[in-house]
Legacy VTK file of the C-alpha trace (Angstrom):
# vtk DataFile Version 3.0
C-alpha trace
ASCII
DATASET POLYDATA
POINTS 307 float
48.305 139.126 72.858
51.011 138.577 69.950
54.108 137.303 70.729
57.457 136.853 69.257
59.938 133.990 69.689
63.488 134.458 68.035
65.774 131.133 67.872
63.007 128.719 68.553
63.745 124.933 67.215
61.795 124.298 64.447
60.396 120.968 65.916
58.877 122.932 68.860
57.267 125.519 66.485
55.644 122.507 64.645
54.563 121.006 67.874
52.214 123.915 68.246
48.818 123.208 67.037
47.713 126.662 65.583
46.939 127.616 62.028
49.957 128.697 59.672
50.642 129.131 56.025
50.806 125.649 55.237
47.746 124.798 56.899
45.602 127.562 54.932
47.210 126.292 51.851
45.610 122.871 52.711
42.507 124.812 53.634
42.191 126.136 49.999
41.809 122.059 49.084
39.340 121.439 51.893
38.831 121.519 55.529
39.859 117.737 55.991
43.210 118.164 54.506
43.468 121.556 56.602
42.827 119.441 59.917
45.622 116.875 58.447
48.103 119.723 58.350
47.598 121.124 61.516
47.829 117.545 63.028
51.102 117.315 61.320
49.791 114.334 58.833
52.814 115.168 56.277
55.154 113.080 54.107
58.809 113.067 54.703
60.769 116.084 53.409
61.480 115.939 49.820
64.913 116.969 48.342
63.456 120.440 47.284
62.304 121.163 50.827
65.724 119.918 52.297
67.507 122.338 49.927
65.352 125.142 50.687
65.813 124.821 54.360
69.477 124.507 53.937
69.401 127.472 51.576
67.654 129.612 53.856
70.140 128.843 56.607
73.233 129.104 54.706
72.293 132.575 53.238
70.724 134.111 56.667
72.489 132.087 59.368
75.801 130.962 57.716
77.595 130.493 61.028
74.964 127.962 61.801
75.051 126.491 58.623
78.497 125.825 58.897
78.006 124.063 62.383
74.933 122.074 61.055
74.931 121.103 57.592
76.676 117.732 56.886
77.008 115.482 54.088
75.323 111.756 54.385
78.128 109.040 53.705
77.746 107.550 50.335
77.579 103.778 51.448
75.278 101.115 50.274
72.602 100.616 52.893
71.520 97.436 51.598
74.657 95.975 52.627
75.593 94.878 56.361
78.891 96.729 56.535
76.779 99.818 54.742
74.396 99.695 57.293
76.926 99.789 60.217
78.638 102.618 58.658
75.489 104.747 58.243
73.905 103.808 61.776
77.466 104.778 63.539
77.688 108.126 61.334
73.737 108.592 62.289
74.257 108.253 66.084
77.149 110.778 66.360
74.647 113.337 64.639
73.762 116.266 66.906
69.925 116.918 67.169
69.778 119.932 65.019
71.742 118.522 62.284
70.895 119.404 58.805
71.616 116.151 56.679
71.963 116.605 52.861
73.493 114.388 49.978
76.660 115.451 48.096
74.498 116.795 44.959
71.958 118.648 47.397
74.889 120.117 49.686
76.486 121.511 46.326
73.382 122.830 45.110
72.989 124.699 48.375
76.693 126.022 48.182
76.355 127.453 44.647
72.678 128.919 45.191
73.653 130.741 48.471
76.650 131.916 46.774
74.381 133.378 44.216
71.738 134.918 46.576
74.699 136.686 48.736
76.318 137.969 45.631
72.981 139.468 44.735
71.183 142.921 45.639
69.365 140.703 48.043
71.385 140.487 51.195
71.671 144.351 51.224
67.839 144.814 50.738
66.776 142.973 54.034
68.192 145.266 56.631
68.856 144.576 60.107
66.865 141.955 61.929
66.763 138.434 62.892
66.320 135.144 61.073
63.678 132.333 61.618
61.198 134.355 63.598
58.102 132.883 64.997
55.220 134.836 65.729
52.103 133.586 67.789
48.936 135.652 67.699
44.927 135.234 67.883
42.404 135.833 65.392
38.744 136.520 66.295
36.129 135.259 63.471
32.567 135.714 63.763
30.791 132.808 62.747
26.904 132.826 62.756
26.860 135.722 64.980
29.092 133.857 67.531
32.978 134.686 67.951
35.525 132.082 67.550
39.176 132.590 68.725
41.802 130.767 66.390
45.222 130.512 67.243
47.686 131.404 64.840
51.344 131.364 64.153
53.979 132.091 61.466
57.514 131.225 60.920
59.272 133.868 58.953
62.530 133.499 57.169
63.812 136.825 58.255
62.028 139.915 60.059
64.050 142.849 59.609
63.888 147.068 59.548
64.687 149.375 56.642
64.328 152.939 57.336
62.248 152.583 60.209
59.938 150.298 58.431
59.551 146.345 59.174
60.262 144.123 55.996
59.654 140.434 55.725
62.196 138.559 53.470
61.651 134.945 52.188
64.052 132.576 50.043
62.448 130.608 47.444
64.188 127.941 45.237
62.833 128.051 41.705
63.493 126.581 38.266
62.932 129.390 36.530
63.660 133.080 38.298
62.139 135.455 35.507
59.348 137.831 36.155
56.818 135.877 34.411
57.466 132.362 35.491
57.957 133.200 39.051
54.892 135.153 39.491
53.110 132.089 37.925
55.037 130.324 40.719
53.657 132.770 43.484
50.388 132.042 42.262
50.578 128.144 41.954
52.271 127.483 44.919
50.470 129.859 47.239
53.469 131.907 47.885
51.491 135.268 47.766
49.007 133.956 50.300
52.018 132.968 52.384
53.643 136.666 52.521
50.256 137.925 53.247
49.656 135.603 56.361
53.602 136.745 57.422
52.067 140.573 56.840
49.127 139.502 59.319
51.571 138.469 61.654
53.842 141.203 61.684
50.621 143.618 61.961
49.643 141.859 65.053
52.864 142.510 66.847
52.256 146.120 65.740
49.011 146.457 67.136
50.240 145.174 70.505
53.159 147.634 70.322
55.736 144.911 69.898
57.172 146.075 66.824
57.248 149.318 64.493
54.272 150.513 63.153
53.340 151.601 59.638
53.487 149.843 56.398
55.046 146.316 56.405
57.132 145.372 53.393
57.865 142.009 51.692
60.477 140.715 49.829
61.427 137.657 47.680
64.795 136.033 46.772
64.164 133.682 43.969
67.213 131.540 42.928
67.207 128.889 40.233
68.298 125.553 41.545
70.056 124.576 38.381
73.274 126.661 37.261
74.249 129.684 36.567
71.704 129.657 39.302
70.136 133.303 38.346
68.539 135.328 41.051
65.107 137.394 40.974
64.570 139.946 43.727
61.003 140.636 44.109
58.248 142.569 46.120
54.521 142.253 45.678
51.711 144.535 44.797
49.643 145.783 47.908
46.195 144.789 46.062
47.595 141.356 45.783
48.533 140.655 48.952
45.337 142.281 49.915
43.351 139.678 47.831
45.350 136.947 49.550
44.577 138.181 52.723
41.019 138.053 51.942
41.072 134.565 50.751
43.046 133.467 53.889
40.559 134.936 56.376
37.753 133.171 54.332
39.617 129.873 54.638
40.353 130.741 58.410
36.395 131.572 58.757
35.639 128.050 57.565
38.314 126.696 59.918
36.297 128.329 62.573
32.946 126.901 61.801
34.527 123.421 61.833
35.629 124.295 65.310
32.239 125.796 66.080
30.235 122.378 64.775
32.834 119.729 65.002
31.984 118.686 61.424
35.130 118.513 58.970
34.437 118.230 55.421
36.121 116.886 52.456
36.388 118.666 48.893
32.985 117.222 48.184
30.936 115.372 50.494
28.046 114.924 48.365
27.149 114.175 44.758
28.189 116.721 42.477
28.008 117.022 38.841
31.792 117.347 37.225
32.070 119.333 34.394
35.052 118.571 32.193
37.753 121.118 31.583
37.388 123.190 28.264
40.674 121.188 26.710
38.995 117.619 27.375
36.887 117.332 24.106
38.904 119.876 21.928
39.288 117.754 19.003
35.296 116.693 18.954
34.738 120.409 19.484
36.402 121.405 16.668
34.941 118.737 14.296
31.546 119.860 15.509
32.506 123.114 14.882
33.654 122.511 11.038
30.517 120.471 10.473
28.289 123.454 11.848
30.168 125.447 9.354
29.696 123.081 6.508
26.255 123.003 6.998
25.928 126.815 6.844
27.942 126.580 3.835
25.579 123.908 2.077
22.488 125.881 3.266
23.578 129.014 1.006
22.497 129.121 -2.696
25.128 130.094 -5.316
27.923 130.028 -2.398
31.058 131.247 -3.958
33.968 129.303 -2.487
36.849 131.108 -4.635
39.083 133.624 -3.195
38.929 137.127 -4.498
42.115 138.759 -5.717
LINES 1 308
307 0 1 2 3 4 5 6 7 8 9 10 11 12 13 14 15 16 17 18 19 20 21 22 23 24 25 26 27 28 29 30 31 32 33 34 35 36 37 38 39 40 41 42 43 44 45 46 47 48 49 50 51 52 53 54 55 56 57 58 59 60 61 62 63 64 65 66 67 68 69 70 71 72 73 74 75 76 77 78 79 80 81 82 83 84 85 86 87 88 89 90 91 92 93 94 95 96 97 98 99 100 101 102 103 104 105 106 107 108 109 110 111 112 113 114 115 116 117 118 119 120 121 122 123 124 125 126 127 128 129 130 131 132 133 134 135 136 137 138 139 140 141 142 143 144 145 146 147 148 149 150 151 152 153 154 155 156 157 158 159 160 161 162 163 164 165 166 167 168 169 170 171 172 173 174 175 176 177 178 179 180 181 182 183 184 185 186 187 188 189 190 191 192 193 194 195 196 197 198 199 200 201 202 203 204 205 206 207 208 209 210 211 212 213 214 215 216 217 218 219 220 221 222 223 224 225 226 227 228 229 230 231 232 233 234 235 236 237 238 239 240 241 242 243 244 245 246 247 248 249 250 251 252 253 254 255 256 257 258 259 260 261 262 263 264 265 266 267 268 269 270 271 272 273 274 275 276 277 278 279 280 281 282 283 284 285 286 287 288 289 290 291 292 293 294 295 296 297 298 299 300 301 302 303 304 305 306
């Protein structure tokens, strides 16, 4: 049975060893990468991740942002005095502190102001921020059913006109439609939103949420001034294709559960074909040579340009 958890601390969500959108993205590389993602083998949060997380909070939970966001002191931690100052500051932090440096904080402040001034807040309806959803998917592998635990952490789950809406905030360098569409494909945002939609549909099937179509909305904001905002929805056909790919990846993971074998991207000897652009110069050179040979082989070839 699907379950929804609101106000769940993010570390508690991460501790649940279920498949989420990040694991599926890793799984599109290989099952080995997916296993590492599920086991929590990840790097320290980058500046982009810190800014993104803080931005979600500033826009969707402004009161919480005011309570937990803090700027790290600008001290030289290579010195004894700097180390002591930083350690004392760190020891006084609450458990859920959101630590940013001065530049990151200013980026979040300006980007959140741009999003809040846009039409995005008025399009997401009434709802809850940071919603965790847990459910099971039953996948058939070699005629055997495998139950896979799944989870999703939605930036926002709301209701507009009696219909559920999933809203997500993304930072970007370029919020124009063409550039952001490319980002959606490159970074798997369309797969992420398809997974979130599947999570909400699991709630709908269990009569825990409004039935009917589930809408998705992306608020893209540029991290550099003037912090332009783009508000986008996704085509149903694209979400359906992403959902199909998600389920193919989940089926591969279910096979790993069944067999106990977790493969990397290429565990056997494979012939590697170079990309088309690798030998572009040589190919052009060969093409020119071929054209020259054809010309040389034609009697009385007239190289003049008639006009």
